[in-house]
C-alpha positions in Angstrom: 41.5 -0.1 27.8 40.9 3.1 25.8 40.7 1.1 22.6 38.1 -1.2 24.2 36.0 1.7 25.3 36.2 3.4 21.9 35.2 0.2 20.1 32.3 -0.3 22.5 31.2 3.3 22.1 31.3 3.0 18.3 29.4 -0.3 18.4 26.7 1.2 20.6 26.3 4.0 18.0 26.1 1.4 15.3 23.3 -0.3 17.1 21.6 3.0 17.8 21.7 3.9 14.1 20.5 0.5 13.1 17.6 0.7 15.6 16.6 4.2 14.4 16.8 3.1 10.8 14.6 0.1 11.4 12.1 2.1 13.5 11.7 4.7 10.7 11.5 2.1 8.0 8.7 0.2 9.8 6.9 3.4 10.7 6.9 4.7 7.1 6.0 1.2 5.8 3.0 0.9 8.2 2.0 4.5 7.6 2.0 3.9 3.8 -0.1 0.7 4.1 -2.6 2.3 6.5 -2.9 5.4 4.4 -3.5 3.4 1.2 -6.0 1.1 2.8 -7.9 4.0 4.3 -7.9 5.7 0.9 -9.3 2.6 -0.7 -12.0 2.2 1.9 -12.9 5.9 1.6 -13.2 5.5 -2.1 -15.5 2.6 -1.7 -17.6 4.3 1.0 -18.1 7.4 -1.2 -19.0 5.2 -4.1 -21.6 3.4 -2.0 -22.9 6.7 -0.8 -23.2 7.7 -4.5 -25.3 4.5 -5.1 -27.5 5.4 -2.1 -28.2 9.0 -3.3 -28.6 8.4 -7.0 -30.2 4.9 -7.1 -33.7 6.2 -6.9 -33.1 8.6 -9.8 -31.9 6.3 -12.5 -33.3 3.0 -11.4 -31.8 -0.4 -11.9 -29.4 0.5 -14.8 -27.3 2.6 -12.4 -27.3 -0.1 -9.8 -26.1 -2.6 -12.4 -23.4 -0.2 -13.5 -22.2 0.3 -9.9 -22.2 -3.4 -9.1 -20.2 -4.2 -12.2 -17.7 -1.4 -11.5 -17.2 -2.6 -7.9 -16.8 -6.2 -9.1 -14.1 -5.0 -11.6 -12.4 -3.0 -9.0 -12.3 -5.8 -6.5 -11.2 -8.2 -9.2 -8.4 -5.9 -10.2 -7.3 -5.5 -6.6 -7.2 -9.3 -6.1 -5.4 -9.9 -9.4 -2.8 -7.1 -9.0 -2.9 -5.2 -5.7 -0.1 -2.9 -6.8 -2.2 -1.5 -9.7 -4.7 -0.3 -7.1 -2.3 0.8 -4.5 -0.2 2.6 -7.1 2.6 3.7 -4.8 3.9 0.3 -4.0 6.4 -1.5 -6.2 5.2 -4.4 -8.3 7.6 -7.2 -7.4 6.5 -9.4 -10.2 7.8 -6.9 -12.8 11.2 -7.1 -11.1 11.1 -10.9 -11.3 10.4 -10.8 -15.0 13.5 -8.7 -15.7 15.7 -10.3 -13.1 17.5 -12.5 -15.7 18.5 -9.5 -17.8 16.0 -9.9 -20.6 13.9 -7.0 -21.8 
């Protein structure tokens, strides 16, 4: 009976550690995603504010520059999201080198 109680006790600790590990992993993962998306939206918001303030000064050339830059930024984000997010791992690079070639 003591062996059964000890094994149940250690199994419950294993489940507790597994639960805490998964909870912390998901919390940090979601925090990282929310932080990076908010950072990206803040960057775009400040850039649009820059357009609003300085568009009357320089005219259409600045507007064209800003539109081209935003299109390039969105195109880069759609083509390779990890290059914009920066902190996340690019899984395609791991797939390239998974066969051992350099």
